[in-house]
N, C-alpha and C positions, 0 to 999 in steps of 0.2 A: 135367196136374199132379194128383197125388193129395193127398187131404186127410190132414193129420197127425192121428193118433189119440193120445189122451192115454194115458200109462202108468197114471194114475189121475186121478179127478175127485172133488172134494168139492163138494156142492151144498147150500146153505142149512143149514149145520150150526149148531145151537144146543146148548149144553151147560149143564146145571144141576147144582148141588150143592144138593139139596133144592129150596126155592123160589127160590134165588138163581141168576140167569143169569150164567154165567161167560164164555161165548162166544156171540156173536150174529151170525147170518147170514153165516157164513164160506163163501166160494166160492173154489175153487182148482183149477187144472188143471196137471198136471206132464207135460211131454212126455217121450217115451222118450229115453234116452241123453243127458239134460240134467242138469247139476249144479244143484241148487236148495238155497238156504239160507233158513232162517227167522231173521230178525233183529228185535230189538226190546228195549226196556228190561226190566229185571227185573220180574216179576209181570204181564206183559201177556198171558199165555196161550199162549206157545209150547209149553211142555211139556204143558199141558192139551190142546192141539190134537193134538200127536203121540200122546198117550195115547188120544185118540178114534180115531185111525187104526188103532192096533194093539189096540184094545179093552181096554186095561189099566184104564180107568175102570169097566168092567163089574164089576170085583171090589170096588168101593167102594159100600157100601150107601147108598141115597138119591140116587144120581146117575142122570142120564138124558141120552141123546143123541137129538136129533131132526134129520132131514135124511137125505141120501144120500151114501154113500161107495162109489164104483164103482172096482173094481180091474180 
């Protein structure tokens, strides 16, 4: 039996707007060829998390991401 490798992995992601922590210790592994959905109430950080993955937050002054995103 072979081990399943992640399509991507997010490890211990923290995201800050200035001194305010918006995301704390996010961990996620997505398997190849799997449909994955992020669900939650308005304002819980879904879009902020996705912007961390595609580095869109890098264009906003004063923001910072800590942790690892492995593709």
